[in-house]
A tleap script that builds the chain and sets N, CA, C and O, in Angstrom:
source leaprc.protein.ff14SB
mol = sequence {
  NMET ILE ALA VAL SER VAL GLY LEU SER PRO
  ASP ASN LEU VAL ARG GLU LEU HIE CYS THR
  GLY HIE ALA GLY PHE ALA ILE LYS GLY SER
  ASP ILE VAL CYS ALA ALA PHE THR LEU MET
  LEU ARG THR PHE VAL ARG THR CYS GLU SER
  SER PRO GLU ALA ARG PHE ARG VAL LEU VAL
  ASP SER GLY GLY GLU PHE LYS LEU GLN LEU
  ASP GLU ALA PRO ARG ASN ASP SER PHE LYS
  GLY VAL CYS TRP PHE PHE LEU ARG GLY LEU
  ASP ASP LEU SER ARG ASP PHE PRO ARG GLN
  ILE THR ILE SER TYR GLN GLU THR LEU GLU
  CARG
}
set mol.1.N position { 0.694 -1.427 0.075 }
set mol.1.CA position { -0.183 -0.359 0.090 }
set mol.1.C position { 1.099 1.266 -0.133 }
set mol.1.O position { 2.299 1.252 0.142 }
set mol.2.N position { 0.089 2.775 -0.835 }
set mol.2.CA position { 1.324 3.130 -0.877 }
set mol.2.C position { 0.064 4.712 0.102 }
set mol.2.O position { -0.965 5.331 -0.171 }
set mol.3.N position { 1.367 4.627 1.562 }
set mol.3.CA position { 0.635 5.473 1.846 }
set mol.3.C position { 1.391 7.308 2.098 }
set mol.3.O position { 2.561 7.675 2.209 }
set mol.4.N position { 0.632 7.758 2.103 }
set mol.4.CA position { 1.170 9.853 2.167 }
set mol.4.C position { 0.452 10.515 3.271 }
set mol.4.O position { -0.537 10.440 3.999 }
set mol.5.N position { 1.446 11.168 3.005 }
set mol.5.CA position { 0.731 12.157 4.034 }
set mol.5.C position { 1.088 13.569 3.731 }
set mol.5.O position { 2.174 14.051 3.408 }
set mol.6.N position { -0.167 14.165 3.925 }
set mol.6.CA position { 0.598 15.953 3.439 }
set mol.6.C position { 0.594 17.117 4.554 }
set mol.6.O position { -0.391 17.395 5.238 }
set mol.7.N position { 1.357 17.506 4.600 }
set mol.7.CA position { 1.094 18.884 5.533 }
set mol.7.C position { 1.092 20.055 4.439 }
set mol.7.O position { 1.884 20.570 3.649 }
set mol.8.N position { -0.645 20.221 4.957 }
set mol.8.CA position { -0.783 22.083 3.939 }
set mol.8.C position { -0.384 23.226 5.036 }
set mol.8.O position { -0.002 23.172 6.205 }
set mol.9.N position { -0.569 23.968 4.392 }
set mol.9.CA position { -0.254 25.443 4.949 }
set mol.9.C position { -2.031 25.828 4.890 }
set mol.9.O position { -2.924 25.665 4.059 }
set mol.10.N position { -1.907 26.555 6.587 }
set mol.10.CA position { -3.704 27.412 5.966 }
set mol.10.C position { -4.406 27.611 4.912 }
set mol.10.O position { -5.618 27.505 4.722 }
set mol.11.N position { -3.618 27.886 4.287 }
set mol.11.CA position { -3.791 28.470 3.100 }
set mol.11.C position { -4.274 26.734 1.668 }
set mol.11.O position { -4.715 26.911 0.532 }
set mol.12.N position { -4.005 25.470 2.243 }
set mol.12.CA position { -4.232 24.780 1.456 }
set mol.12.C position { -2.842 24.396 0.839 }
set mol.12.O position { -2.487 23.245 1.091 }
set mol.13.N position { -2.219 24.950 0.282 }
set mol.13.CA position { -1.334 24.893 0.265 }
set mol.13.C position { -0.099 23.678 0.552 }
set mol.13.O position { 0.376 23.413 1.657 }
set mol.14.N position { 0.242 23.076 -0.674 }
set mol.14.CA position { 1.251 21.489 0.152 }
set mol.14.C position { 2.414 22.100 0.293 }
set mol.14.O position { 3.310 22.328 -0.520 }
set mol.15.N position { 2.256 22.431 1.837 }
set mol.15.CA position { 4.095 22.297 2.335 }
set mol.15.C position { 5.575 21.296 2.275 }
set mol.15.O position { 6.748 21.463 1.941 }
set mol.16.N position { 4.720 20.179 2.816 }
set mol.16.CA position { 4.980 18.791 3.040 }
set mol.16.C position { 4.431 17.611 2.457 }
set mol.16.O position { 3.257 17.241 2.471 }
set mol.17.N position { 5.304 17.134 2.006 }
set mol.17.CA position { 4.572 15.596 1.281 }
set mol.17.C position { 6.052 14.315 1.637 }
set mol.17.O position { 7.172 14.278 1.128 }
set mol.18.N position { 5.335 13.296 2.832 }
set mol.18.CA position { 5.932 11.975 2.901 }
set mol.18.C position { 5.044 10.461 2.228 }
set mol.18.O position { 3.908 10.218 2.634 }
set mol.19.N position { 5.551 9.788 1.461 }
set mol.19.CA position { 5.458 8.799 0.769 }
set mol.19.C position { 6.432 8.020 0.885 }
set mol.19.O position { 7.632 8.279 0.794 }
set mol.20.N position { 5.481 6.219 1.264 }
set mol.20.CA position { 6.536 5.418 1.425 }
set mol.20.C position { 5.336 4.558 1.180 }
set mol.20.O position { 4.199 4.873 1.532 }
set mol.21.N position { 5.782 3.001 0.299 }
set mol.21.CA position { 5.255 1.976 -0.049 }
set mol.21.C position { 5.440 1.634 -1.796 }
set mol.21.O position { 6.285 2.199 -2.491 }
set mol.22.N position { 4.600 0.742 -2.237 }
set mol.22.CA position { 3.798 0.557 -3.084 }
set mol.22.C position { 2.171 0.045 -3.098 }
set mol.22.O position { 1.483 -0.172 -2.100 }
set mol.23.N position { 1.789 -0.074 -4.428 }
set mol.23.CA position { 0.200 0.052 -4.587 }
set mol.23.C position { -0.178 -1.150 -4.442 }
set mol.23.O position { -1.303 -1.362 -3.991 }
set mol.24.N position { 1.012 -2.628 -4.930 }
set mol.24.CA position { 0.105 -3.958 -4.864 }
set mol.24.C position { -0.940 -4.289 -5.645 }
set mol.24.O position { -1.773 -5.191 -5.553 }
set mol.25.N position { -0.785 -3.481 -6.376 }
set mol.25.CA position { -2.782 -3.869 -7.671 }
set mol.25.C position { -2.193 -4.983 -8.497 }
set mol.25.O position { -2.903 -5.899 -8.912 }
set mol.26.N position { -0.498 -4.890 -8.816 }
set mol.26.CA position { -0.016 -6.122 -9.734 }
set mol.26.C position { 1.343 -5.338 -9.322 }
set mol.26.O position { 1.634 -4.302 -8.723 }
set mol.27.N position { 2.112 -6.559 -10.068 }
set mol.27.CA position { 3.467 -6.898 -9.671 }
set mol.27.C position { 3.942 -5.435 -10.471 }
set mol.27.O position { 3.307 -4.744 -11.268 }
set mol.28.N position { 5.547 -5.242 -9.823 }
set mol.28.CA position { 5.969 -4.189 -9.830 }
set mol.28.C position { 6.097 -4.060 -11.836 }
set mol.28.O position { 6.139 -5.032 -12.591 }
set mol.29.N position { 6.136 -2.521 -12.272 }
set mol.29.CA position { 6.427 -2.458 -13.436 }
set mol.29.C position { 5.419 -2.492 -14.600 }
set mol.29.O position { 5.678 -2.089 -15.734 }
set mol.30.N position { 3.725 -3.243 -14.028 }
set mol.30.CA position { 2.941 -3.052 -13.892 }
set mol.30.C position { 1.702 -2.305 -13.260 }
set mol.30.O position { 0.855 -2.048 -14.116 }
set mol.31.N position { 1.367 -1.880 -11.953 }
set mol.31.CA position { 0.919 -1.601 -12.004 }
set mol.31.C position { 0.644 0.336 -12.409 }
set mol.31.O position { 1.355 1.332 -12.545 }
set mol.32.N position { -0.895 -0.025 -12.468 }
set mol.32.CA position { -1.505 1.289 -13.049 }
set mol.32.C position { -1.072 1.755 -11.927 }
set mol.32.O position { 0.008 2.344 -11.968 }
set mol.33.N position { -2.058 1.579 -10.089 }
set mol.33.CA position { -1.904 2.456 -9.583 }
set mol.33.C position { -0.336 2.764 -8.871 }
set mol.33.O position { -0.064 3.465 -7.896 }
set mol.34.N position { 0.064 2.405 -9.267 }
set mol.34.CA position { 1.348 3.313 -8.408 }
set mol.34.C position { 2.097 3.726 -9.603 }
set mol.34.O position { 3.201 4.208 -9.352 }
set mol.35.N position { 1.696 3.640 -11.104 }
set mol.35.CA position { 2.239 4.579 -12.664 }
set mol.35.C position { 1.628 5.340 -12.505 }
set mol.35.O position { 2.223 6.398 -12.711 }
set mol.36.N position { 0.076 5.549 -12.050 }
set mol.36.CA position { -0.509 7.259 -11.636 }
set mol.36.C position { -0.146 7.975 -10.560 }
set mol.36.O position { -0.224 9.199 -10.662 }
set mol.37.N position { 0.232 7.508 -9.554 }
set mol.37.CA position { 0.895 7.772 -8.572 }
set mol.37.C position { 1.661 8.488 -8.605 }
set mol.37.O position { 1.579 9.613 -8.112 }
set mol.38.N position { 3.013 7.842 -9.440 }
set mol.38.CA position { 4.059 8.526 -9.540 }
set mol.38.C position { 4.152 10.223 -10.882 }
set mol.38.O position { 4.857 11.150 -11.281 }
set mol.39.N position { 2.672 9.462 -11.015 }
set mol.39.CA position { 3.171 10.118 -12.285 }
set mol.39.C position { 2.390 11.769 -12.168 }
set mol.39.O position { 2.325 12.751 -12.908 }
set mol.40.N position { 1.796 11.349 -10.587 }
set mol.40.CA position { 1.191 13.210 -10.318 }
set mol.40.C position { 2.376 13.833 -9.595 }
set mol.40.O position { 2.399 15.060 -9.504 }
set mol.41.N position { 3.353 13.118 -9.076 }
set mol.41.CA position { 4.206 13.155 -8.316 }
set mol.41.C position { 5.504 13.702 -8.352 }
set mol.41.O position { 6.082 14.379 -7.502 }
set mol.42.N position { 6.028 13.157 -9.899 }
set mol.42.CA position { 6.935 13.701 -10.435 }
set mol.42.C position { 6.781 15.405 -11.194 }
set mol.42.O position { 7.311 16.492 -11.425 }
set mol.43.N position { 5.396 14.380 -11.334 }
set mol.43.CA position { 4.514 15.979 -12.121 }
set mol.43.C position { 4.069 17.626 -11.412 }
set mol.43.O position { 3.945 18.778 -11.827 }
set mol.44.N position { 3.943 16.916 -10.166 }
set mol.44.CA position { 4.011 18.135 -9.043 }
set mol.44.C position { 5.327 18.483 -8.497 }
set mol.44.O position { 5.525 19.698 -8.454 }
set mol.45.N position { 6.684 17.423 -7.888 }
set mol.45.CA position { 7.743 17.964 -7.880 }
set mol.45.C position { 8.372 18.939 -9.044 }
set mol.45.O position { 9.132 19.893 -8.880 }
set mol.46.N position { 7.784 18.372 -10.375 }
set mol.46.CA position { 9.177 19.174 -11.987 }
set mol.46.C position { 8.276 20.554 -12.151 }
set mol.46.O position { 8.590 21.450 -12.935 }
set mol.47.N position { 6.984 20.594 -11.203 }
set mol.47.CA position { 6.266 22.086 -11.075 }
set mol.47.C position { 7.040 22.471 -10.448 }
set mol.47.O position { 7.961 22.910 -11.136 }
set mol.48.N position { 7.276 22.605 -8.952 }
set mol.48.CA position { 7.801 23.218 -8.542 }
set mol.48.C position { 9.105 23.688 -8.725 }
set mol.48.O position { 9.445 24.813 -8.360 }
set mol.49.N position { 10.290 22.430 -9.585 }
set mol.49.CA position { 11.555 22.674 -10.080 }
set mol.49.C position { 11.169 23.908 -10.870 }
set mol.49.O position { 11.596 24.994 -10.480 }
set mol.50.N position { 10.531 23.851 -11.763 }
set mol.50.CA position { 10.390 25.008 -12.464 }
set mol.50.C position { 10.215 26.771 -11.710 }
set mol.50.O position { 10.766 27.819 -12.048 }
set mol.51.N position { 9.394 26.537 -10.797 }
set mol.51.CA position { 9.214 27.834 -9.869 }
set mol.51.C position { 10.155 28.369 -9.491 }
set mol.51.O position { 11.042 27.683 -8.983 }
set mol.52.N position { 10.283 29.576 -9.582 }
set mol.52.CA position { 11.403 30.509 -8.466 }
set mol.52.C position { 11.654 30.991 -7.604 }
set mol.52.O position { 12.599 31.223 -6.851 }
set mol.53.N position { 10.444 31.191 -7.783 }
set mol.53.CA position { 9.596 31.008 -5.748 }
set mol.53.C position { 10.038 30.246 -4.733 }
set mol.53.O position { 10.480 30.794 -3.724 }
set mol.54.N position { 10.001 29.237 -4.815 }
set mol.54.CA position { 9.621 27.960 -4.617 }
set mol.54.C position { 10.998 27.456 -4.289 }
set mol.54.O position { 11.721 27.333 -5.278 }
set mol.55.N position { 11.625 27.080 -2.925 }
set mol.55.CA position { 12.335 26.729 -2.496 }
set mol.55.C position { 11.486 25.172 -1.685 }
set mol.55.O position { 10.288 25.186 -1.402 }
set mol.56.N position { 12.473 23.850 -1.407 }
set mol.56.CA position { 12.292 22.603 -1.312 }
set mol.56.C position { 13.707 22.057 -1.405 }
set mol.56.O position { 14.738 22.251 -2.048 }
set mol.57.N position { 13.186 21.197 -0.339 }
set mol.57.CA position { 13.986 19.550 -0.124 }
set mol.57.C position { 13.205 18.621 -0.637 }
set mol.57.O position { 11.999 18.553 -0.400 }
set mol.58.N position { 14.168 17.427 -1.765 }
set mol.58.CA position { 13.604 15.817 -1.697 }
set mol.58.C position { 14.650 14.615 -1.289 }
set mol.58.O position { 15.793 14.251 -1.568 }
set mol.59.N position { 13.797 14.316 -0.644 }
set mol.59.CA position { 14.863 12.956 -0.439 }
set mol.59.C position { 14.306 11.803 -0.969 }
set mol.59.O position { 13.152 11.890 -1.388 }
set mol.60.N position { 14.716 11.050 -1.019 }
set mol.60.CA position { 14.151 9.206 -1.814 }
set mol.60.C position { 15.166 8.485 -1.597 }
set mol.60.O position { 16.344 8.594 -1.935 }
set mol.61.N position { 14.505 7.603 -0.894 }
set mol.61.CA position { 15.873 5.949 -0.603 }
set mol.61.C position { 15.683 4.890 -1.014 }
set mol.61.O position { 14.480 4.625 -0.998 }
set mol.62.N position { 16.224 4.201 -1.350 }
set mol.62.CA position { 16.049 3.069 -2.114 }
set mol.62.C position { 14.666 2.491 -1.459 }
set mol.62.O position { 14.045 1.832 -2.292 }
set mol.63.N position { 14.202 2.543 -0.542 }
set mol.63.CA position { 13.233 1.495 -0.257 }
set mol.63.C position { 12.145 2.577 -0.509 }
set mol.63.O position { 11.255 2.710 0.331 }
set mol.64.N position { 12.164 3.204 -1.405 }
set mol.64.CA position { 10.922 3.936 -1.647 }
set mol.64.C position { 9.571 4.596 -0.749 }
set mol.64.O position { 8.344 4.617 -0.651 }
set mol.65.N position { 11.034 5.170 -0.119 }
set mol.65.CA position { 10.360 6.427 0.787 }
set mol.65.C position { 10.823 7.426 0.038 }
set mol.65.O position { 11.971 7.676 -0.330 }
set mol.66.N position { 9.392 8.198 -0.228 }
set mol.66.CA position { 10.042 10.249 -0.582 }
set mol.66.C position { 9.620 11.406 0.541 }
set mol.66.O position { 8.843 11.371 1.495 }
set mol.67.N position { 10.227 12.138 0.159 }
set mol.67.CA position { 10.210 13.523 1.192 }
set mol.67.C position { 10.433 14.859 0.909 }
set mol.67.O position { 11.480 15.506 0.916 }
set mol.68.N position { 9.309 15.171 0.664 }
set mol.68.CA position { 10.277 16.797 0.066 }
set mol.68.C position { 9.403 17.407 1.358 }
set mol.68.O position { 8.713 16.649 2.040 }
set mol.69.N position { 9.498 18.938 1.653 }
set mol.69.CA position { 9.496 19.472 2.484 }
set mol.69.C position { 9.828 21.069 1.801 }
set mol.69.O position { 10.966 21.407 1.472 }
set mol.70.N position { 8.659 21.923 1.668 }
set mol.70.CA position { 8.778 23.346 0.693 }
set mol.70.C position { 9.047 23.936 1.667 }
set mol.70.O position { 8.287 23.818 2.628 }
set mol.71.N position { 10.238 24.791 1.771 }
set mol.71.CA position { 10.710 26.072 3.154 }
set mol.71.C position { 9.928 27.533 2.031 }
set mol.71.O position { 9.647 28.480 2.765 }
set mol.72.N position { 9.705 27.716 1.074 }
set mol.72.CA position { 8.855 28.326 0.207 }
set mol.72.C position { 8.486 28.882 -0.711 }
set mol.72.O position { 8.888 29.560 -1.656 }
set mol.73.N position { 7.276 28.323 -0.107 }
set mol.73.CA position { 6.539 27.692 -1.519 }
set mol.73.C position { 5.457 29.402 -1.790 }
set mol.73.O position { 4.876 30.020 -0.898 }
set mol.74.N position { 5.502 29.718 -3.106 }
set mol.74.CA position { 5.146 30.614 -4.441 }
set mol.74.C position { 3.426 30.698 -3.584 }
set mol.74.O position { 2.657 29.875 -3.088 }
set mol.75.N position { 3.443 32.004 -3.765 }
set mol.75.CA position { 2.301 33.119 -3.186 }
set mol.75.C position { 0.518 32.984 -3.907 }
set mol.75.O position { -0.618 33.305 -3.558 }
set mol.76.N position { 1.360 32.127 -5.391 }
set mol.76.CA position { 0.766 32.871 -6.707 }
set mol.76.C position { -0.407 32.335 -6.457 }
set mol.76.O position { -0.664 31.505 -5.585 }
set mol.77.N position { -1.136 32.822 -7.241 }
set mol.77.CA position { -2.497 31.786 -8.207 }
set mol.77.C position { -2.820 30.103 -8.560 }
set mol.77.O position { -3.698 29.261 -8.368 }
set mol.78.N position { -1.036 30.292 -9.417 }
set mol.78.CA position { -0.907 29.180 -11.146 }
set mol.78.C position { -0.324 27.975 -9.505 }
set mol.78.O position { -0.676 26.795 -9.522 }
set mol.79.N position { 0.492 28.503 -8.337 }
set mol.79.CA position { 0.983 27.463 -7.944 }
set mol.79.C position { -0.248 27.171 -6.584 }
set mol.79.O position { -0.339 26.284 -5.735 }
set mol.80.N position { -0.758 27.929 -6.779 }
set mol.80.CA position { -2.432 27.287 -6.032 }
set mol.80.C position { -3.437 26.261 -6.649 }
set mol.80.O position { -4.359 25.552 -6.247 }
set mol.81.N position { -2.809 26.531 -7.810 }
set mol.81.CA position { -4.275 25.536 -9.068 }
set mol.81.C position { -3.469 24.489 -9.438 }
set mol.81.O position { -3.912 23.510 -10.038 }
set mol.82.N position { -2.242 24.629 -9.104 }
set mol.82.CA position { -0.929 23.273 -8.753 }
set mol.82.C position { -1.537 22.574 -7.609 }
set mol.82.O position { -2.047 21.531 -8.018 }
set mol.83.N position { -1.649 22.686 -6.672 }
set mol.83.CA position { -1.642 21.908 -5.387 }
set mol.83.C position { -2.894 21.324 -5.997 }
set mol.83.O position { -2.995 20.183 -6.449 }
set mol.84.N position { -4.107 22.515 -5.939 }
set mol.84.CA position { -5.626 21.767 -6.008 }
set mol.84.C position { -4.795 20.786 -6.945 }
set mol.84.O position { -4.007 20.017 -6.395 }
set mol.85.N position { -4.906 20.773 -8.102 }
set mol.85.CA position { -4.805 20.123 -8.859 }
set mol.85.C position { -3.862 18.555 -8.331 }
set mol.85.O position { -4.668 17.649 -8.542 }
set mol.86.N position { -2.862 18.079 -7.900 }
set mol.86.CA position { -2.516 17.703 -7.022 }
set mol.86.C position { -3.071 16.830 -6.471 }
set mol.86.O position { -3.147 15.698 -6.949 }
set mol.87.N position { -3.636 17.216 -5.210 }
set mol.87.CA position { -4.599 16.882 -3.964 }
set mol.87.C position { -5.738 17.260 -4.858 }
set mol.87.O position { -5.524 18.467 -4.969 }
set mol.88.N position { -6.730 17.033 -5.514 }
set mol.88.CA position { -7.571 16.612 -5.686 }
set mol.88.C position { -7.269 14.873 -7.195 }
set mol.88.O position { -7.881 13.847 -7.496 }
set mol.89.N position { -6.141 15.496 -7.576 }
set mol.89.CA position { -5.846 14.272 -8.263 }
set mol.89.C position { -5.448 12.367 -7.011 }
set mol.89.O position { -5.255 11.200 -7.352 }
set mol.90.N position { -5.505 13.032 -5.683 }
set mol.90.CA position { -4.704 12.117 -4.957 }
set mol.90.C position { -5.511 11.768 -4.493 }
set mol.90.O position { -5.358 10.673 -3.952 }
set mol.91.N position { -6.747 12.360 -4.393 }
set mol.91.CA position { -7.603 12.100 -3.732 }
set mol.91.C position { -8.645 11.290 -4.426 }
set mol.91.O position { -9.601 10.746 -3.874 }
set mol.92.N position { -8.350 11.269 -5.730 }
set mol.92.CA position { -9.306 10.609 -6.920 }
set mol.92.C position { -9.090 9.482 -6.637 }
set mol.92.O position { -10.030 8.710 -6.447 }
set mol.93.N position { -8.019 9.150 -6.550 }
set mol.93.CA position { -6.858 7.992 -6.884 }
set mol.93.C position { -7.176 6.921 -5.635 }
set mol.93.O position { -7.590 5.763 -5.678 }
set mol.94.N position { -6.859 7.670 -4.648 }
set mol.94.CA position { -7.177 6.862 -3.273 }
set mol.94.C position { -8.448 6.748 -3.454 }
set mol.94.O position { -8.753 5.687 -2.909 }
set mol.95.N position { -9.912 7.502 -4.166 }
set mol.95.CA position { -11.354 6.545 -3.722 }
set mol.95.C position { -11.479 5.681 -4.996 }
set mol.95.O position { -12.559 5.216 -5.360 }
set mol.96.N position { -10.771 5.567 -5.395 }
set mol.96.CA position { -11.235 4.747 -6.711 }
set mol.96.C position { -10.321 3.637 -5.979 }
set mol.96.O position { -11.120 2.815 -5.529 }
set mol.97.N position { -8.643 3.137 -5.568 }
set mol.97.CA position { -8.605 2.599 -5.277 }
set mol.97.C position { -7.957 2.457 -4.102 }
set mol.97.O position { -6.752 2.683 -3.987 }
set mol.98.N position { -9.082 1.885 -2.682 }
set mol.98.CA position { -8.691 2.368 -1.322 }
set mol.98.C position { -7.778 1.253 -0.352 }
set mol.98.O position { -7.231 1.149 0.745 }
set mol.99.N position { -8.059 0.495 -1.654 }
set mol.99.CA position { -6.840 -0.790 -0.877 }
set mol.99.C position { -5.451 -1.003 -1.276 }
set mol.99.O position { -4.587 -1.855 -1.071 }
set mol.100.N position { -5.589 0.371 -2.089 }
set mol.100.CA position { -3.925 0.929 -2.703 }
set mol.100.C position { -3.380 1.825 -2.740 }
set mol.100.O position { -2.192 1.808 -3.063 }
set mol.101.N position { -4.267 3.392 -2.306 }
set mol.101.CA position { -3.014 4.232 -1.188 }
set mol.101.C position { -4.262 4.632 -0.223 }
set mol.101.O position { -5.434 4.256 -0.191 }
set mol.102.N position { -3.411 5.677 0.646 }
set mol.102.CA position { -3.695 5.854 1.652 }
set mol.102.C position { -3.624 7.498 2.041 }
set mol.102.O position { -2.407 7.640 2.166 }
set mol.103.N position { -4.015 8.357 2.213 }
set mol.103.CA position { -3.805 9.711 2.475 }
set mol.103.C position { -4.347 10.795 3.562 }
set mol.103.O position { -5.509 11.172 3.719 }
set mol.104.N position { -2.952 11.264 4.401 }
set mol.104.CA position { -3.496 12.071 5.534 }
set mol.104.C position { -3.064 13.258 5.417 }
set mol.104.O position { -1.939 13.439 4.950 }
set mol.105.N position { -3.818 14.261 5.794 }
set mol.105.CA position { -3.822 15.359 6.045 }
set mol.105.C position { -3.548 16.061 6.991 }
set mol.105.O position { -4.572 16.261 7.645 }
set mol.106.N position { -2.183 16.830 7.661 }
set mol.106.CA position { -2.038 17.889 7.666 }
set mol.106.C position { -2.096 19.230 8.679 }
set mol.106.O position { -1.058 19.783 8.315 }
set mol.107.N position { -2.422 19.735 9.285 }
set mol.107.CA position { -2.084 21.347 8.895 }
set mol.107.C position { -0.834 21.883 9.595 }
set mol.107.O position { -0.673 21.843 10.815 }
set mol.108.N position { 0.457 22.632 8.290 }
set mol.108.CA position { 1.558 22.344 8.991 }
set mol.108.C position { 1.776 24.176 9.599 }
set mol.108.O position { 0.642 24.637 9.464 }
set mol.109.N position { 2.303 24.831 9.925 }
set mol.109.CA position { 2.486 26.286 10.467 }
set mol.109.C position { 3.534 26.649 9.275 }
set mol.109.O position { 4.348 25.965 8.655 }
set mol.110.N position { 3.287 27.561 9.242 }
set mol.110.CA position { 4.296 28.490 8.654 }
set mol.110.C position { 5.142 29.442 8.542 }
set mol.110.O position { 5.316 30.421 9.267 }
set mol.111.N position { 5.902 28.967 7.168 }
set mol.111.CA position { 7.796 29.429 8.243 }
set mol.111.C position { 8.057 30.834 7.891 }
set mol.111.O position { 9.053 31.407 8.334 }
savepdb mol mol.pdb
quit
């Protein structure tokens, strides 16, 4: 199972992500749930990378653990839309595949 923990700012911007596990829907390399999740996560990270205002750290280990910490998040409408799109996609994926992905949300303090 993929476990996702999302830290949100008071205005619902993604500030932290912690992801572990594998969906287990199919064998590794053929898992559509894992592929969908990976696509959303990579796109979100690449979008953060393309924003000059974003300051973040990413940690990925060989065991499949992923951590993202946004130290400075852009406050523009574009980034708000990216966060909404990413969170909506995660929520839809977890609703469609509740045995393969779980998401928990926490509010984080502003830095």
